[in-house]
N, C-alpha and C positions, 0 to 999 in steps of 0.2 A: 678629433686629432689635428685637423687643419687649424682650428681655433687655438689649440694649445701651442702649436708650432709658431703661429703668428705672435702669440703672447711672448714666447721665448725670444723671437727675433727683436721684438720691441724692447725687451729688457736688455738685450745684447747690443742694441743700437747705442750710439754715443749719448743721446739724451737719457736713455734708460740707465746707462752705466753711471752717468753723473748723479742721477737720483739715488742709485744704489750705494754709491760711494758716500754721499752726504748722509744717508741713513745709518752708516757705520760710525759716524762721528758722535761724540758726546756734545753737550751744550757748549762747553768751553771751546772745543775744537771748531764748532760751527761759527762761533764768533771770530776766532782766528782766521777761519776760511774767508770771512767777509773782508778782513784786512788783506789777505792774499789776493782776493779779487780786485781790490783797489790797486795793489802792486802790479797786477797784470795790466791794467789800463795805463798806469803810469809808465810801465816798461814799454808798452806799445807806443806811447807818445814819444818816448826817447828814440825808439827804433825809427819812427816816421821822421823825426827831426834830422836824424842822421842821413836818411834817404833823401830828404828834401835838400840837404846841404850839398849833395853830390851833383845834382842836375845843373845848377848855375855854374859850378866850377868847370864841368865838362863843356858847357856852352861857351864860356869865356876862353877856354883853352883853344877852341877851334876859331872863334871869332871874337877877339878882345873888344871890338867896337860895340858888342852887345851891351857893354856897360852903359852906354849913352842911350840905348834903346828902351831900357826899363827905368822908370823914375826912381824906384827904390835903390837900384844899383848905382844910378848916377849920383843920388844924394849920399850914398855910402862912400862912393869914390871921392866926392868933394870933401866929406868929413874926414877922410883918412889923410888929407893933406897936412893936418896938424901933427901927424906922426912921421912926416917926411916922405910920404908916398905921393909921387908926382906923375908917374906914368902908368899906362894901362898894364904894362908888364909887371911893374912893382906891385900894383894892386892885385894882379893874378897870383903872384908869389905869396902875398899876404893872405889871399883867400885860401890858397892851398895849406898854408900853416894853420889858419883858422879851422880848416876842415879836419886836420890831424888832431887839433885840440878837442874839437867837437866829438870826434870818434873816440878819443881817449876818455873823455867824460862819459860817453855812451857806454863804452866797454866796462869801465869801473862801476857805473851805476847798475848795469845789467848783472855784473858779477855779484854785487852786494844784494840786489833783489833776489837773485837766484839762490844765494846762500840762505836767506830767510825763508824762501819758499821750500827749499830742500829740507831745511831744519824742521819746518812745520810738518812736512810729509813724513819724515822719519820719526818724529815724535808720535804721530798717529800710529805708525807702524810698530813702534816700540810698545805702545799700549796694547795694540792688537796681538802682539806676540805673547803678552801676559794673558790676554783673553783666551788665546788658543791653548796656552799651558793649562789654565783653569779648566777649559772645556775637556781636554783629554784626560786630565787627572781627576776629574769629577765624575767620570763614567762609572758604571757598575764594574766590579772586578771582572765579571764575565766578558763584558765588552772590551775592557782594557786589555785583558789577556789575549783576546782574539784580534786585537788591532795589530797592524803592521808597524813595527818600530821605526822602519825607514820613513813611512808616511807621517808618523807622529813627529819625527825629527824635521821633516820638510815643512809641515804645517806650522810648527812652533818657531823654527829658526829661519828657514829660507823663504817661505812664501810671504811672510809679512814684509820682508825686504823687497821682494818682487812687487808686492802690492804698492809699496811706497814709490818705487821706480816707475812702474807702469801706469798705475791708476791714479796716483796723486801728482807726482812730478809730471807724468805724462799728460794728465788733463790740464794742468796749469800751463804747460808748454803749448798744448793744443789750443787753449783759449787765447793765449798770447798771439799765436799765429793767425787765428781767426780774426781777431780785432785788427791786426796789422793789414791783413789782406782786404778786409772790408773797407778799411780806411783808404788804402791805396786804390781799391776799386771805385770808391765814391769820388776820389780826387781825379782819377782817370776819366770817369764818366763826365765830370764837369769840364775837364780840360780838353779831352779828346775822346768822344764817344767811339770813334773807329778803333782806336787802340784798345779801349776798354772792352769792346765786344770781342776783338781778336783774342785778348788775353783770357777772357771768360770762356770762350769756346775751346781754347787750348787746355785750360784747367779741367773743364768737364770731360773733354776727350781723354785726358790723362787719367781721371778718376775711373772712367769706364774700363779702360785698358787694364789698369792695375787691379781693379776689382775682379775682372774676368780671369786674369792670370794668377792671382794669389789667393782668392777666397778659400777654395777647397783645400789647397795645400796648407795654408796657415792653420786651419782647424785640425787637420790630420796631424800636423807636427806637434801642435799643442797637446793633443790627446796622447801621443806617444811619450812625450816628455813627462806628462802627468803620471803615466803608468810606470815608466821605467826608472826615473830618478829615485823614487822612494825605495825601489827594490835594490838598487845598487848601494844606497845608504845602509839598508838593512844587512846586506851581504858583508860590508866592511865592518859594521858593528858586531855581527855574529862571529866573523873570523877573528876579530880582536879578542872577543870574550872566550872563544873556544879554540884558541891557537894551539894549546897542548894536544887536544884531541885530533885537530887537523894534521899536526906534524906527525904524531905517533901512528896515525892511520895512513900516512903517506899521501895525504889528500891536498897538499899545498898547491900542486900544479893543476889538478882538476878544478879546485875552487877558484884559483886565479883565472883559469880558462873560461869558467862560467861567468865570472865577473867581467872579463874582457869581451865575452860574447854579447852581454847586455850593454856594456858601455860602447861597444862598436856601433850598435844600433843607435844609441843615444848621441854619440859623437857625429854619426852620419846625418842624423836629423838636424843637429845644431849647425853643421856645415851647410846643409841644404837651406835651413832657415836663414842663414847669413846671406846666401845668394838671393833668396826670395825677398828679403828685406832690403836688398840693394836695388831691386827693380824700380821702386818709385823714383829714386835719385836719377837713375839712368834714363828712365822714361821722360821725366821732365827736362832733363838736360837735352835730350833729343828734340823734345817739343819746343824748347826755347830757341834752339838753333833753327828749327823749321820756321818758327814764327818770325825771327829776325830776317832770315834769308827770304822768306815769303814776302815780307814787307818791302825788302829791297827790290825783288823781282817785280812786284805789283807797281811800285813807285816808278821804276825804270820803264815798265811797259806803258804806264799811264803818262809818262813824260814829266813826272814831278821831280824837280831838282832844287838846288839852292839851300838857303838857310832853313826854310820850312821843312824841307825833306830831311835835313840832318837833325833838326830838332825833334821831328816825329820819330826818327830812327833811334835817337838817343833815349827818348822817352820809352820806346819799346824795349830797348836793351836794358835800361835801368829797371823797368818793371819786371822783365824776365829775370834779371839778376836777383831781385828780392822775392818775387811772388813764387817762382817755380821751386826754389829750395824750400820755401814755406810749405807749399803743397806736398813736396816730397816728404818733409818731416811729419806733416799731418797724417799722410797716408801710412807712414811707418808706425806712428803712434797708435793709430786705429788698428792696424794689423797686429801690433803687440798686444793690445787689449783683447782682440778677438782670439788670439792664440792662447793667452793665459787667462781666459775667463774663469777657469777652474779655481784660480787663486782667489778671485773675488767671491766665488761661491763658498769657499772654505771659510773666509773671514765672516761672511754672513751667517754661516752655521754656528761659528763660535759666539758671535754677538747675540744671536737669537737665543742660544742656550743661557748666556749670561743674563739677558733680560728676563727670561723665564725663571731663572734661579732667584733673581731679585724679587720678582712678584711672589714667589712661593716662600721667601725667607720669613715673611711676617707670621706664618703659622708655625714656625719652628721654635722650640724651646731654647732658652739661653743655655750657655755651658753649665753642665751639672755641677752642683756644689757638694752634694752628699755622696757617700759611698753606695753605689747602686746595687740592686739585685737584678738578675736577668731571668725572665721566665719565657719558656717556649710553649706556645699553645697550638696544638693541632698543626704543627709546622710541616709544610710540604715544600721540598726544594727540588728543582730539576734544571735541566739545560735545554736550550732550543734544539740541540742536535740529538737529544735522547727522547725516545718514545715514552719511557716510564720514569717516574720520579726517583731521585737518588735517596731521598729521605721522605717518609710519608707518615702523617699522624703522630708526630713526636711531641710529647709533653714532658717538660722537665723544668726545674728551677735551680738556678745558681745563687746561693746566698753570699752576701758580703762577709768577709772574715773567714772564708773557707778555702781549701785547696781541692780542686776538681781535676780528674783525669778523664779525657775523652779517648777511648780506645776502639779498636775494630780492625778488621782485615782491610787490605788495600781495596779501594773501591766502595767501601761502606759509607762514605760521605763525610769523613772527618774534616777534610779541608773545606768542603762545601759548607758544612755547618759553621766553621770558624768564619768564613767569608760572610755568612748571613748574620752572625752575631756582631761582626765588625760594621754591619750596615752597608755592605758592598754587594750583597746578593739577595735581591728582593724575593720573598717567598711566593710560590705559586698560590698556596693556600695557607691559612693560619697567620700567626703573628709572632714577632719577637718583641716582648714587652720589657721595658726598663722601669724598675720600681725605685724611686728616689726617696721613699719615706712619705711621699704625699700622694701615693696611688700610682698605678701602672700607666705608662705612656707608650704608645706604639712607636717603635724605633723609626719606622719608615714614613709614617704620616705625621707624627707630632714632634719627634726629637730631631731627626735628620742626621745623615751620616757625618756631615762636616762638624756639627756640634758634638756628636757622640765620640768620634775618633780623637777629639781633644782630651778625652778622659781615659783613653785606652792606650796601654803600652803593648806593642806587638813585636814578637821576635820569631823569625822564620828559621828553617833549617840552614839556609844559605845566608849568613850574616851580610847585611848591607854596610860596607865600609868604603869610603871614597878617599881620593888623594887629598891629604891634608894632615894636620896634627890630630892627635887623639882628642884633644880638647875640641877641635872643629867637629869631629865625628860625634862627640857627646852632645854638643849644643846645636849641631847643624847650622853653625854660624848665625844663630839667632841671638842678637845682642841682649834680648830680654831674659835669656836663660842664665841663671846664676848657679854655678856648680858648688856643691858642698865638698871643698877640697879635702877636709879631714876624713870624711866618710869615704870618699873615692880612694884616698891613700890606703885606708884600712882594707877596702875591698880588693885593691890591687895586690896587697900583701897576701890576703887570705886566698885569692884565686891564683897565686903564683905568677903574677904578671910583672911584679916590680923589677925582677932581674931582666926580664925580656925588654922592658922599656928603658933599662939602664938608668942613668942619672937624669935623663930628659923628662921622664914622667909624662905629663899631659902634653908636653911640647914635642913628644916623639912623632916623627913624620911617617905616616903610612903611605904605601904605594896604593895605586888604584885597586880597589877590592881587597886591600890589606894583604897583598901578595907577598910582602916581606915578613909575614907571620905564618905560622903553621895553621892548619885547619882548626885544631883544638884551641890555639891561641886566639884566632879570629872569633871563634864561638864564645870563648870566655870574655873577651873584650866586649862583644855585643851584649852578652848577658849582664855584664857590669853596667853598661849603658842603660839597659832596661831596669835594673834594680835601683839605680840612683834617681829614677824619675819619680815624680809625685803622682803619677796616674793611679787612680783607685782600682783600676782593673788591669791585670797583666795577663796576656795570653802568649803562650810559648808553643809554637808549632814545630815539634821534633827538634827543639833548640838545644837539647843535651846529647844528641846522637854522636857527636865527635869527641865527647869527654870520656876519660877513663872513669872507673867506678868510684874512686876516691873523690875526684873533682865533682862528679855528678852528685854524690851524696852531700858534699859541701854546699853546692849550689842549691840543693833541695832544702837544706837547713836554712839558708838565707831566704828562700821563698816562704817557708813556714813562718819565719820571723816577720816577714812583710805581711802575711795573712793575719798574724796575731795582732797586728796594728789596725785591722779592720779592712784590709784590701781583699779583693777577690782575685784568686789565682787559678787560671785554667791552663792545664797542660794537655797537649795533643801528643800522644806518644805510642810507640810500639813496645816500649820497655815495660812489661807487666810488673816487674819487681818495683819499679818506680811508681807505677800507677796504683799499686796496692798500698803504698805508703801515704797516698793522698786521703783526705777526709771522705771523699765521695768519688765514685767511678761511673761514668756513663759508657756502656758498651754498645756501640752501634751495630755490632755483628749479631746481637740478640734481638734485633728488630725493635 
């Protein structure tokens, strides 16, 4: 247990985090990361040049005679005579103007470098957002249904952005600050070991104080945000989807109050986090003042005065001005990584799944070209939460070119069987075999759900329609999908949808969920989408339940026509009159 805890701490340390972040990048991103590393060192040099330019200006402001004390300043003063600068005062004014120009160049350069660094970070995050999308929507149906929709939303949309801000931009900034501080420290050590030791001691003292004051709080706040933020997302999504039920049950206020209860905890944690994250800045501000005041007191006590004293004090002040804020930012960045380490873990989970899928892809079959038959052999299906299987020892064969009905009482396993045939619910025992004319292939070990689903059209009882045109809903905005306009126009007419869509046809705008259509119209539109696909297998799960008898019979005739062309049609239904009109019927209630 102690060894495991030590390993976790090493992975959570800064060097461990750097290794983990790099492991999430692809080859191209790693090459870009080397360029970003070079930009860090270049930016650090610019920072140091700006700092180096301040010190002589401050010294000259106090004692202009220092111009003649240093050879390089004296030569610069003599050279400036050609521009009409003749006095020490004029030279100092010129130095101040030059300092402004240097800082202007420094700021512009830093902004440009920061732009490229941030762009790189969010490019990586954008790819990881896609990785997390694939990760969640490639899970088994059982796992996907059991997932928290709020958590899925966070991991796909919000956490990759947090990863970019905290672990990529944060590490780049952290490295920049480290290089600057090390450079300043080396310069101080050469120039004034006393000042260098004093600054180092103050920095170490600050690290210890901040670590003691913030470590446990940061971890606790991160855990609370990780648990509560997805819940609040899920509550908003569920309330939007079920607003009619919430209103009719008079539950608007209770649901809102529950949401506010959760968000109050979340907002309180965020406010406390804000205070905790301000501790480094305040701590180093205090330490800087202590250091400067301590230097003055020690110098006065020791009787040190004059230019040497002022130069030493100026050096101390400038060092504190640059080093202490750097230490403050570094501590804040490390605290942010420690608080949101769960974001890094989520990205690692998604990338690990992608890499595993890529390794397994070589054993999968290509997209099927023939009209397949489906055979169930000794099929046993169950759920982790149930002690006994839902379906056990099932043997059956679905032939291409036929219409099949799957019937049974509620709980007999109809939807579970459909999920298994879709490749989304792996059997406990037995197999789902796909026969493409060249022999049977196991759906789960040889074909793979991703390849198989490209050949299957599926329609559920609740049609999936999204905000956009009818054409968008038919193509899912896939530019490779070409619609048969004449065939669709015929189906619109036969299904009684032409008048509903008025003169706009496929350009008719649907609300989210198709809420500007009736339930029957939504189902007919979804059926039309399924009928116009080229999928050789079409599965309809209670997809005619909202249709009247006349429209249902019309749809069935269209399905029979599709089957006559060689396609396999499978209907899951409670409507026995419809089931009896199919070529074959599988009754799960009969065991």
